[in-house]
C-alpha positions in Angstrom: 98.2 -120.6 132.6 98.7 -119.2 129.1 100.4 -115.9 128.4 99.8 -114.0 125.1 101.8 -110.9 124.3 101.0 -110.2 120.6 98.0 -108.3 119.2 98.4 -110.4 116.0 98.0 -113.7 117.9 95.2 -115.8 116.3 93.4 -116.4 119.6 93.2 -112.7 120.1 91.8 -112.1 116.6 89.3 -114.9 117.1 88.2 -113.7 120.5 87.8 -110.1 119.3 85.3 -111.5 116.6 83.0 -112.3 119.5 81.9 -108.7 119.4 79.9 -109.7 116.3 76.7 -111.7 116.6 77.6 -113.8 113.5 80.7 -115.2 115.2 79.0 -115.6 118.6 76.4 -117.8 116.9 79.0 -119.7 115.0 81.2 -120.5 118.0 78.5 -120.6 120.7 80.7 -118.3 122.8 80.3 -114.8 124.2 82.2 -112.3 126.4 81.3 -111.0 129.9 83.3 -108.1 131.5 84.1 -107.0 135.0 84.8 -108.4 138.4 81.1 -108.8 139.4 80.0 -110.6 136.3 82.9 -112.9 136.3 82.4 -113.7 140.0 78.7 -114.5 139.3 79.7 -116.8 136.6 82.2 -118.6 138.8 79.8 -118.9 141.8 77.0 -120.1 139.5 79.3 -122.8 138.0 78.6 -121.4 134.5 80.5 -122.9 131.6 83.6 -120.7 131.5 85.9 -121.2 128.5 88.7 -118.9 129.8 89.2 -116.0 132.1 91.4 -113.2 130.7 93.3 -110.8 132.9 96.6 -108.9 133.2 99.5 -109.3 135.6 98.0 -106.5 137.7 94.7 -108.3 137.5 96.2 -111.5 138.9 97.0 -109.6 142.1 93.8 -107.6 142.2 91.5 -110.6 141.7 93.7 -113.2 143.5 90.9 -114.4 145.8 88.5 -114.6 142.8 90.9 -116.7 140.8 92.2 -119.0 143.5 90.1 -121.9 142.4 90.3 -121.4 138.7 92.2 -124.1 136.8 95.3 -122.6 135.3 94.3 -124.1 131.9 91.3 -121.7 132.0 93.4 -118.6 132.6 95.0 -116.3 130.0 97.3 -113.5 130.9 97.6 -110.6 128.5 99.0 -107.0 128.5 96.6 -104.0 128.9 96.8 -103.4 125.1 95.2 -106.8 124.3 92.6 -106.5 127.1 91.5 -103.2 125.6 91.1 -104.9 122.2 89.0 -107.7 123.7 86.8 -105.3 125.7 84.1 -103.0 124.3 84.5 -100.5 127.2 86.6 -97.4 126.9 88.2 -98.1 130.3 87.7 -101.8 130.9 88.2 -103.5 134.2 91.2 -105.9 134.1 89.2 -109.0 133.9 86.9 -110.6 131.3 85.7 -114.1 130.6 84.9 -116.0 127.4 81.8 -118.0 128.1 80.3 -121.0 126.4 76.6 -120.5 125.7 74.3 -122.5 128.0 71.9 -125.0 126.4 68.5 -123.4 126.5 66.0 -125.4 128.7 62.6 -125.9 127.1 60.9 -126.6 130.4 58.5 -123.9 131.5 59.3 -121.7 134.5 56.9 -120.9 137.3 56.9 -117.1 136.8 57.9 -115.9 133.4 58.6 -112.6 131.7 58.0 -112.5 128.0 59.6 -109.9 125.7 57.8 -109.1 122.4 60.3 -107.4 120.0 62.1 -105.5 122.7 65.0 -104.1 120.6 67.1 -101.9 122.9 69.9 -103.9 124.5 69.9 -101.9 127.7 66.2 -102.6 128.1 66.6 -106.3 127.5 69.4 -106.6 130.0 67.6 -104.5 132.6 64.4 -106.4 132.2 66.1 -109.8 132.7 67.9 -108.5 135.8 64.7 -107.1 137.2 62.9 -110.4 136.6 65.7 -112.1 138.6 65.2 -109.6 141.4 61.4 -110.0 141.4 61.7 -113.8 141.8 60.9 -114.7 138.2 62.7 -117.8 137.0 62.4 -117.6 133.2 62.6 -114.9 130.5 61.3 -115.6 127.0 62.7 -113.5 124.2 60.6 -113.5 121.1 61.8 -113.1 117.6 63.2 -109.6 116.9 64.5 -108.9 120.4 68.0 -107.7 120.9 70.7 -110.4 121.1 71.0 -111.4 124.7 74.7 -112.2 124.2 75.8 -108.8 123.0 78.0 -106.7 125.3 75.4 -104.0 126.2 72.9 -106.6 127.3 75.5 -108.6 129.2 76.7 -105.5 131.1 73.1 -104.6 132.1 72.6 -108.2 133.3 75.3 -108.1 136.0 75.2 -111.8 136.4 71.5 -112.4 136.3 71.9 -114.4 133.1 73.3 -117.2 135.4 70.3 -117.1 137.8 67.3 -117.3 135.4 66.5 -119.6 132.5 66.5 -117.6 129.2 64.9 -118.7 125.9 65.7 -116.8 122.8 64.2 -116.3 119.3 60.9 -117.8 120.4 57.8 -117.9 118.2 55.5 -116.2 120.8 52.2 -117.1 119.1 53.0 -120.8 119.3 54.6 -120.4 122.8 51.6 -118.6 124.3 49.2 -121.2 122.9 51.2 -124.0 124.5 51.4 -122.1 127.8 47.7 -121.6 127.9 47.1 -125.3 127.5 49.0 -125.8 130.8 46.6 -123.4 132.6 49.3 -120.7 133.2 47.8 -117.2 133.4 49.0 -115.0 130.5 49.0 -111.2 131.0 50.1 -108.4 128.7 50.4 -104.7 129.1 48.1 -102.7 126.9 46.4 -99.3 126.6 42.8 -100.1 125.7 39.3 -100.1 127.3 39.4 -103.8 128.1 42.6 -103.5 130.2 42.5 -103.3 134.0 44.9 -101.7 136.5 47.9 -104.0 137.2 47.0 -103.6 140.9 43.7 -105.5 140.4 45.4 -108.7 139.4 47.1 -109.7 142.7 50.2 -112.0 143.0 50.1 -115.1 140.9 51.8 -118.4 141.7 52.3 -119.2 138.0 52.2 -116.5 135.3 53.6 -115.3 132.0 53.7 -111.5 131.7 54.2 -110.1 128.2 55.9 -106.7 127.6 56.1 -105.2 124.2 58.2 -103.2 121.8 59.5 -99.8 123.0 57.4 -97.9 120.4 54.5 -100.1 119.4 53.8 -102.1 122.6 52.6 -105.7 122.6 51.6 -106.8 119.1 47.9 -107.1 118.4 48.1 -110.8 117.5 49.5 -111.5 121.0 47.0 -109.3 122.7 44.2 -111.4 121.3 45.7 -114.5 122.8 46.4 -113.5 126.4 44.0 -114.1 129.3 44.2 -110.5 130.7 45.4 -107.1 129.7 46.7 -104.6 132.3 47.9 -101.0 132.4 49.8 -98.8 134.9 47.9 -95.7 135.9 49.9 -92.5 135.6 49.9 -90.2 138.6 51.7 -87.4 136.9 51.6 -85.9 133.5 53.9 -88.4 131.7 51.9 -90.5 129.2 54.0 -93.6 129.4 56.9 -95.4 131.1 60.1 -96.9 129.7 59.3 -100.6 129.1 62.0 -101.8 131.5 60.6 -99.6 134.3 57.0 -100.8 133.5 58.1 -104.4 133.6 59.6 -103.9 137.0 56.5 -102.3 138.5 54.2 -105.1 137.1 56.5 -108.0 138.1 56.9 -106.9 141.7 53.1 -106.7 142.0 52.2 -109.8 140.1 
């Protein structure tokens, strides 16, 4: 067990840098916050570098920390924990994680994100994919960084349940998927699209959801096997992309 008391400690300075994508990429580390996320990491046997908590946190999370090797535990005062957190009122536990090696194997049911840029949407969509029984999420080039704090908070541990591929060339990836006879479906608003309810549940599928403002890019729409839309029952013209993804995934 390591105890750090100074805000000027080099480890504190280096860990705080993980708020920036450049340093996350350089070190292959990222931060998760809160009891639930840390518990999911522990139960999933994820690659935890260290768990950071306070003296009060040691007592509050005693059962959670019972099986943690003391070499992987750092105790800090509240002032340091606040520096390491990106929340105004953080819980008294965070973890520094080592990034998982991305598996190139194809999943059975896959959600594909085409330039989805809002961190909350990305996190919610991955978490919803987990809830809907999808086992892989593909993030194309231009998506929000999955390791940033807003995405991690929205994930609530689902990052440890599904395989995630990042910065993927979607044109190349979809062509490879189609060669393996996996059905590819994208949401679209055009005359060739059918209602998502007409598809039926698929045993193996890749569903593409597009950018918040522009939707799925045209060069991807020309590649997919089917295009679907969600009929609106009220006066709203469209849905948030994360909401739409949930509706489609639970049906298909």
